[in-house]
C-alpha positions in Angstrom: -148.9 148.0 149.1 -147.0 145.9 146.4 -143.7 147.5 147.3 -144.4 146.9 151.0 -145.1 143.3 150.3 -141.8 143.0 148.3 -140.0 144.6 151.3 -141.1 141.9 153.7 -138.9 139.1 152.3 -136.1 141.4 151.4 -135.1 144.2 153.8 -137.3 143.0 156.6 -135.5 139.7 156.4 -138.1 137.0 156.0 -135.8 135.1 153.7 -133.2 134.5 156.5 -135.5 134.7 159.5 -134.2 131.4 161.0 -130.6 132.8 161.0 -131.6 136.0 162.9 -134.1 134.6 165.5 -133.2 131.0 166.0 -134.3 129.9 169.4 -131.4 129.6 171.9 -129.1 131.7 169.8 -126.5 133.7 171.8 -126.7 137.1 170.1 -126.6 140.7 171.3 -129.5 142.8 170.0 -130.0 146.5 169.9 -133.6 147.5 170.5 -134.6 151.1 171.0 -136.7 150.2 174.0 -134.7 147.8 176.4 -137.8 145.7 177.2 -138.4 144.7 173.6 -137.3 141.1 172.9 -137.8 138.9 169.9 -140.6 136.3 170.0 -139.9 132.6 169.5 -139.0 131.7 165.9 -142.4 130.1 165.1 -144.2 133.2 166.4 -141.8 135.4 164.4 -142.8 133.5 161.2 -146.5 134.1 162.1 -145.8 137.8 162.7 -144.1 138.1 159.3 -147.0 136.3 157.6 -149.5 138.7 159.2 -147.4 141.7 158.0 -147.1 140.3 154.5 -150.9 139.6 154.3 -151.5 143.2 155.5 -149.3 144.6 152.8 -151.2 142.5 150.2 -154.5 143.8 151.7 -153.3 147.4 151.3 -152.4 146.7 147.7 -155.8 145.2 146.9 -157.9 147.4 149.1 -159.2 144.3 150.8 -160.4 144.7 154.4 -158.4 147.9 154.2 -158.4 149.2 157.7 -157.6 145.7 159.2 -154.9 145.2 156.6 -153.2 148.5 157.6 -153.2 147.5 161.2 -152.0 144.0 160.3 -149.0 145.6 158.5 -148.4 148.5 160.8 -148.1 146.8 164.2 -145.6 144.1 163.2 -143.6 146.6 161.1 -143.0 149.0 163.9 -142.3 146.2 166.4 -139.6 144.9 164.1 -138.2 148.4 163.4 -138.0 149.2 167.1 -136.5 145.8 167.9 -133.3 146.4 165.9 -131.7 149.9 165.6 -129.0 148.5 163.4 -131.5 148.0 160.6 -132.7 151.6 160.5 -132.4 153.6 157.4 -134.4 156.4 155.9 -136.7 154.5 153.5 -137.6 152.0 156.2 -138.6 154.8 158.5 -140.5 156.4 155.6 -142.4 153.1 155.1 -143.4 153.1 158.7 -144.7 156.7 158.4 -146.6 155.9 155.3 -148.1 152.8 156.8 -149.4 154.9 159.7 -150.8 157.5 157.3 -152.5 154.9 155.2 -154.3 153.5 158.2 -155.9 156.9 158.6 -156.6 157.8 154.9 -159.4 156.7 152.7 -157.2 155.0 150.1 -159.7 152.2 149.4 -162.3 154.5 147.8 -161.2 153.8 144.2 -160.3 150.5 142.5 -160.5 148.4 145.7 -161.9 145.0 146.6 -163.8 146.7 149.4 -165.6 148.7 146.7 -167.0 145.4 145.3 -168.9 144.6 148.5 -169.5 148.0 150.0 -171.1 150.3 147.4 -170.9 153.3 149.6 -167.1 153.3 149.2 -167.1 152.9 145.5 -165.8 156.1 143.8 -166.5 158.1 147.0 -164.9 161.4 147.6 -161.7 161.6 149.7 -161.2 164.6 152.1 -158.5 166.9 150.9 -156.5 166.5 154.1 -155.7 163.0 152.9 -153.8 164.4 150.0 -152.3 167.2 152.0 -150.8 164.7 154.5 -149.1 162.6 151.8 -147.9 165.6 149.9 -146.5 167.3 153.0 -144.7 164.1 154.0 -142.9 163.7 150.7 -142.2 167.4 150.6 -140.6 167.2 154.1 -138.4 164.2 153.1 -137.0 165.9 150.0 -136.8 169.4 151.3 -135.0 168.5 154.6 -132.8 166.1 152.7 -131.8 169.0 150.5 -131.1 171.2 153.5 -128.9 168.5 155.0 -127.0 168.4 151.7 -125.8 172.0 152.4 -123.3 170.3 154.8 -119.8 171.4 154.0 -118.6 167.8 153.5 -121.2 167.2 150.9 -120.7 170.5 149.1 -116.9 170.0 149.2 -117.2 166.5 147.7 -116.0 164.5 150.7 -119.3 162.7 151.3 -119.8 159.3 149.6 -116.7 159.9 147.5 -116.7 156.4 146.0 -120.4 156.6 145.0 -119.9 160.1 143.6 -117.6 158.6 140.9 -120.2 156.0 139.8 -121.3 156.3 136.2 -124.9 156.8 137.3 -124.0 160.3 138.5 -121.9 161.3 135.5 -124.5 163.7 134.0 -124.6 165.6 137.3 -120.8 165.8 137.9 -119.2 169.1 137.6 -116.3 169.4 135.2 -113.6 170.3 137.7 -114.9 168.8 141.0 -115.2 165.3 142.3 -118.8 165.0 141.5 -120.9 166.3 144.4 -122.0 169.6 142.9 -124.4 167.7 140.8 -126.0 166.2 143.9 -126.5 169.6 145.3 -128.1 170.7 142.1 -130.4 167.7 142.1 -131.6 168.5 145.6 -132.6 172.0 144.6 -135.3 170.7 142.2 -137.3 168.8 144.8 -139.9 169.6 147.3 -142.7 171.3 145.2 -145.5 171.1 147.7 -148.0 172.5 145.3 -147.5 170.3 142.2 -147.3 166.6 141.5 -144.1 166.8 139.6 -142.9 163.5 138.2 -139.4 162.7 139.3 -137.2 160.5 137.0 -135.9 157.4 138.8 -132.3 158.7 138.8 -133.3 161.9 140.4 -134.2 160.7 143.9 -132.0 159.8 146.9 -132.6 156.0 146.9 -132.0 155.3 143.2 -129.0 153.2 144.0 -130.8 151.2 146.7 -133.2 148.2 146.4 -136.3 148.6 144.3 -138.5 148.9 147.4 -136.8 152.2 148.2 -137.8 153.8 144.9 -141.3 154.4 146.3 -142.0 157.7 144.8 -140.0 157.5 141.6 -142.1 158.9 138.7 -145.4 158.9 140.7 -147.4 162.1 141.0 -148.4 162.7 144.6 -150.9 165.5 144.1 -153.8 165.9 141.6 -152.8 167.8 138.4 -153.6 171.4 138.5 -156.2 171.1 135.7 -158.3 168.5 137.6 -161.5 169.9 139.0 -161.9 170.5 142.8 -165.2 169.4 144.2 -166.1 171.7 147.0 -163.6 172.8 149.6 -162.6 169.5 151.2 -162.3 167.0 148.4 -160.7 166.3 145.0 -162.5 164.3 142.3 -161.0 162.5 139.3 -161.7 164.0 135.8 -165.3 163.6 134.7 -164.5 161.6 131.6 -162.9 159.0 133.8 -166.0 158.6 135.9 -168.4 158.6 133.0 -166.5 155.9 131.2 -166.0 153.8 134.3 -162.2 153.5 133.9 -160.4 151.9 136.8 -163.6 151.4 138.8 -165.3 148.4 140.3 -168.8 148.4 139.0 -170.8 149.1 135.9 -169.9 151.9 133.5 -171.2 155.4 134.2 -171.0 154.8 137.9 -171.2 158.4 139.4 -168.9 159.5 142.2 -170.4 159.7 145.6 -170.3 162.3 148.3 -168.6 161.5 151.5 -169.9 162.6 154.9 -166.3 163.2 156.0 -165.9 165.9 153.4 -166.9 169.5 153.8 -168.3 171.0 150.6 -168.2 174.6 151.7 -171.9 175.4 152.1 -173.6 175.9 155.4 -177.0 175.1 154.1 -178.3 171.5 154.1 -175.0 170.0 155.0 -174.3 172.4 157.9 -171.0 173.6 159.2 -167.8 171.8 160.1 -168.2 168.8 162.4 -165.9 168.0 165.3 -164.4 165.1 163.3 -163.4 167.5 160.6 -161.8 169.9 163.1 -159.9 167.0 164.6 -158.7 165.9 161.1 -157.4 169.4 160.4 -155.7 169.7 163.8 -154.1 166.3 163.4 -152.7 167.2 159.9 -151.2 170.4 161.2 -149.7 168.8 164.3 -148.3 165.9 162.3 -146.6 168.2 159.8 -145.1 170.3 162.6 -143.8 167.1 164.3 -142.2 165.9 161.2 -140.5 169.3 160.6 -139.3 169.3 164.2 -138.1 165.7 164.6 -135.0 165.9 162.2 -133.7 168.8 164.4 -134.7 167.4 167.8 -131.2 166.0 168.6 -130.6 168.6 171.3 -133.2 166.7 173.4 -131.9 163.1 172.8 -128.2 164.0 173.2 -127.2 160.5 174.3 -127.8 159.3 170.7 -125.5 162.0 169.3 -122.1 160.9 168.2 -120.0 162.5 165.5 -123.3 162.8 163.7 -126.6 163.8 165.3 -128.9 161.1 166.4 -129.6 157.6 165.1 -129.5 157.1 161.3 -133.0 156.9 159.8 -135.2 159.8 160.9 -133.1 162.8 160.1 -133.2 162.6 156.3 -129.5 163.1 156.1 -129.0 160.1 153.8 -125.6 159.8 152.1 -124.1 162.8 153.9 -121.7 160.7 155.9 -119.4 157.9 154.9 -117.2 155.9 157.2 -114.1 153.7 156.8 -113.0 151.6 159.8 -109.3 150.9 160.0 -109.2 149.0 163.2 -111.7 147.7 165.9 -110.4 146.0 169.1 -112.5 144.6 171.9 -110.7 143.9 175.2 -112.1 142.1 178.2 -110.6 141.9 181.7 -111.6 139.4 184.4 -112.8 141.5 187.3 -111.4 139.0 189.9 -108.2 137.6 188.3 -107.3 140.6 186.1 -106.7 138.3 183.2 -106.9 140.1 179.9 -108.3 138.7 176.6 -109.6 139.8 173.3 -112.8 139.2 171.3 -113.2 139.1 167.6 -115.0 142.4 166.6 -118.7 141.6 166.1 -118.7 138.5 168.3 -122.3 137.6 169.3 -123.7 140.2 166.9 -125.3 140.1 163.4 -124.5 143.7 162.4 -121.6 146.2 162.3 -123.7 149.3 162.9 -122.8 149.2 166.6 -119.3 150.4 165.9 -120.5 154.0 165.2 -123.0 154.6 168.0 -122.2 155.1 171.7 -125.7 153.8 172.7 -125.1 150.6 170.8 -121.6 150.2 172.2 -123.1 150.5 175.7 -125.8 147.9 174.9 -123.1 145.6 173.4 -120.9 145.8 176.5 -123.9 145.1 178.7 -124.7 142.0 176.6 -121.1 140.8 176.7 -121.0 141.2 180.4 -123.9 138.7 180.6 -122.5 136.2 178.1 -118.8 136.1 179.1 -119.4 134.5 182.5 -120.5 131.4 180.6 -116.9 131.2 179.4 -115.3 131.5 182.9 -114.8 135.3 182.8 -116.0 136.7 186.1 -117.3 140.2 186.4 -116.0 141.2 183.0 -114.8 144.6 182.1 -115.2 145.6 178.4 -113.1 148.1 176.5 -113.5 149.2 172.9 -110.9 150.8 170.7 -112.7 151.9 167.5 -110.7 153.7 164.8 -112.8 155.3 162.1 -112.5 157.9 159.4 -115.6 159.9 158.5 -115.8 161.7 155.2 -112.1 161.1 154.3 -110.7 162.6 157.5 -107.9 161.2 159.5 -108.4 157.8 161.2 -109.1 158.6 164.9 -110.7 157.0 167.9 -114.4 157.2 168.5 -114.5 156.3 172.2 -112.0 156.4 175.0 -110.3 152.9 175.1 -109.5 153.3 178.9 -113.1 153.4 180.0 -115.0 150.2 181.0 -118.2 150.6 179.1 -120.0 148.0 181.3 -119.9 150.5 184.2 -119.7 153.7 182.2 -122.6 156.1 182.5 -125.0 156.7 179.6 -128.3 158.5 179.3 -130.4 159.3 176.3 -130.8 162.9 177.5 -127.2 163.9 178.3 -124.0 163.9 176.2 -121.9 160.7 176.4 -118.8 161.6 178.5 -116.6 158.8 177.1 -117.2 159.7 173.5 -114.1 161.4 172.0 -114.7 164.5 169.8 -114.3 164.6 166.1 -111.1 166.5 165.2 -112.9 169.0 162.9 -109.9 171.4 163.1 -108.0 168.9 161.0 -110.5 168.8 158.2 -108.5 171.2 156.0 -105.8 168.5 155.8 -108.1 166.3 153.6 -107.1 168.0 150.4 -103.4 167.5 151.2 -104.0 163.9 152.1 -105.6 163.3 148.7 -102.6 164.9 147.0 -100.2 162.7 148.9 -102.2 159.5 148.0 -102.2 160.5 144.3 -98.4 160.5 144.3 -98.1 156.9 145.5 -97.4 154.0 143.2 -99.4 150.8 143.0 -97.3 149.0 145.7 -97.5 151.7 148.3 -100.4 152.2 150.7 -100.9 154.9 153.3 -102.9 155.4 156.4 -103.4 158.8 158.0 -103.8 158.7 161.8 -104.8 161.3 164.4 -104.6 160.6 168.1 -105.2 162.4 171.4 -102.6 163.3 174.1 -101.9 160.5 176.6 -103.1 157.7 174.2 -101.1 155.4 172.0 -101.7 153.3 168.9 -100.8 149.7 169.2 -99.8 148.3 165.8 -98.3 145.2 164.2 -96.6 145.4 160.8 -96.5 142.2 158.8 -93.1 140.9 157.5 -94.5 141.2 153.9 -94.5 145.0 154.4 -90.7 145.1 154.4 -90.5 148.9 154.0 -92.6 150.8 156.4 -92.2 154.4 157.4 -93.9 156.7 159.8 -94.0 160.5 159.1 -95.3 163.0 161.7 -97.5 165.7 160.2 -98.4 167.6 163.4 -97.6 167.2 167.1 -95.0 164.9 168.6 -95.0 161.1 169.0 -92.8 158.6 170.6 -92.4 155.1 169.0 -92.0 152.2 171.5 -90.5 149.1 170.0 -92.1 146.5 172.2 -89.9 143.5 171.4 -86.7 145.5 171.8 -88.1 147.2 174.9 -86.8 150.6 173.8 -88.1 153.8 172.5 -87.1 155.0 169.0 -87.5 158.0 166.8 -88.3 156.4 163.6 -86.7 157.6 160.4 -88.0 157.4 156.9 -87.4 154.0 155.3 -86.9 152.1 158.6 -89.0 149.0 159.2 -90.7 147.8 162.3 -93.2 145.2 163.5 -94.9 145.2 166.9 -94.8 148.8 168.2 -96.7 151.5 170.0 -97.0 155.1 168.9 -97.5 157.4 171.9 -98.8 160.9 171.5 -96.6 163.0 173.8 -97.6 166.5 172.6 -100.2 168.6 174.5 -102.3 168.8 171.3 -103.5 165.9 169.1 -100.9 164.4 166.9 -101.2 163.6 163.2 -99.0 161.1 161.4 -99.1 158.8 158.4 -97.9 155.3 157.7 -96.4 154.4 154.3 -96.4 150.7 153.6 -94.5 149.0 150.7 -95.5 145.4 150.2 -92.0 144.2 149.3 -93.2 140.6 149.0 -95.8 141.4 146.3 -93.3 143.7 144.6 -90.6 141.0 144.4 -93.2 138.5 143.2 -94.2 140.9 140.4 -90.6 141.3 139.4 -90.0 137.6 139.3 -93.1 137.0 137.1 -92.0 139.8 134.8 -88.6 138.2 134.4 -90.2 134.8 133.6 -92.4 136.4 131.0 -89.5 138.1 129.3 -87.5 134.9 129.4 -90.3 133.0 127.7 -90.5 135.5 125.0 -86.8 135.4 124.3 -86.8 131.6 124.2 -89.7 131.6 121.7 -88.2 134.1 119.4 -84.7 132.6 119.6 -82.9 135.5 121.1 -82.0 133.7 124.4 -78.5 132.4 124.2 -78.2 130.4 127.4 -80.0 127.0 127.7 -83.1 127.0 129.7 -82.6 125.2 133.1 -84.8 122.1 133.6 -86.7 123.7 136.5 -87.8 126.5 134.2 -89.0 124.3 131.3 -92.7 124.5 132.6 -92.9 128.1 131.5 -93.0 126.8 127.9 -95.9 124.5 128.7 -93.7 121.4 129.2 -94.2 119.1 132.1 -91.6 119.4 134.9 -88.7 116.8 134.7 -88.9 113.8 137.0 -87.2 114.4 140.3 -87.0 118.2 139.9 -89.1 120.1 142.4 -91.4 122.7 140.9 -90.6 126.3 142.0 -93.7 128.0 143.5 -93.1 131.1 141.4 -92.9 129.0 138.2 -96.1 127.1 139.3 -97.9 130.4 139.8 -96.7 131.7 136.4 
């Protein structure tokens, strides 16, 4: 409950609520259910207040059932309202809030126990513990299975994070540092024991403190604790006899619970329908949680290069993305006028770039907003270049398709989604070797494109030495300003150009950029530094020009303009 309360002003966004839900704000949102819309700002503040008070009530065990409902309903409403905020621990919070609403977590050390003696130190049915233990087991076990992905095992997932000092103890001697992650995953998921997990040894240790929900906390009773009957677990007897952690006088005995089954068919009778229902619910819930991370064959419209929306598959940190270029083009349906939008216009997130369903929602929203800016019947086109797990930069969607009128269904594959070129994955090792050979002034970008498409690129004048090297396939470079096609040779520069893929199979090529402006600046600064040292030690024979006197700390002479490089030096 305390961590849930801390989560409300942080990841739920109470601290910047006015920026997200300001009345009259033109913003595109991405709800899971299209009919969900945010409430007016004042009502949103009230909703967050109710959720915060519900979390505090769960923490204190005060009006416990009502507090669970007060937290759970606003939480799931806000989660379903914005798919861009989904992540694994937020989804886990929602599941735990649902479970807590059904469990008897207010039977020990709660405010309710002060006013309702029948709840004080009462037994809790064993299915309460089984549900929590099964949930955490599923999280870690399936997360471990997802880490068997070839990209993770090969060290291409979260490459930057893998080199963080936090993971140094788990980094293999010869690899990039993902073997340790695989080893860490194998130690999780002990359904039968309440193993304490060190904080570094769980998937959210690098995330906010609200995500470290289970770090170091046993989730099941220790094996040496006594079992009371068949359907309950009782704390150690010395705890009850001494009254530790209880509300009430010392030596308060624990109480039986009519919801528990104690194994005898005598006075207490057999199993009641409510107990059968609890057992059936536990089994069905566990089966549903085991099935849901692999249910993407049903909701195929949400599949992209990865399966489903991020958050409920427990595949955290398996995929990392780097976006090289995003272009949004609109065309007036009546006049044919073409214009461009800044990527992310009218949005508050960048998650839409990686999901076809959100691109569809974004285009539909833009088609409603652009008529206010004299664009009639707008057509929207996206050109998204992204690299996943250190592969080539490639397009995610077909840039020739108007997404306003393009079909999309949650139950069928998206036809305008371009496939991930997995057959080029073996190139990644070679790409890393090529990058390792570059100096500090040279940058490189690796591109893969489909037949019939072209890359539109503009090279700044600062990048005076730019070359393009074809790695596979065949390309044709169109120099737009010269209105000619050209086969580019190594070392030749260019500015505005288009690279057409003319081979029947996808092409692969790389750009090499040398920032000649920065290189020349560094050389000039080095020469000034050497000149200053020679003047100071008396080895400089020539007199220092007046415009260079400031390098010695002297003010510039009157009437002599100050050179920008000298000023920077």
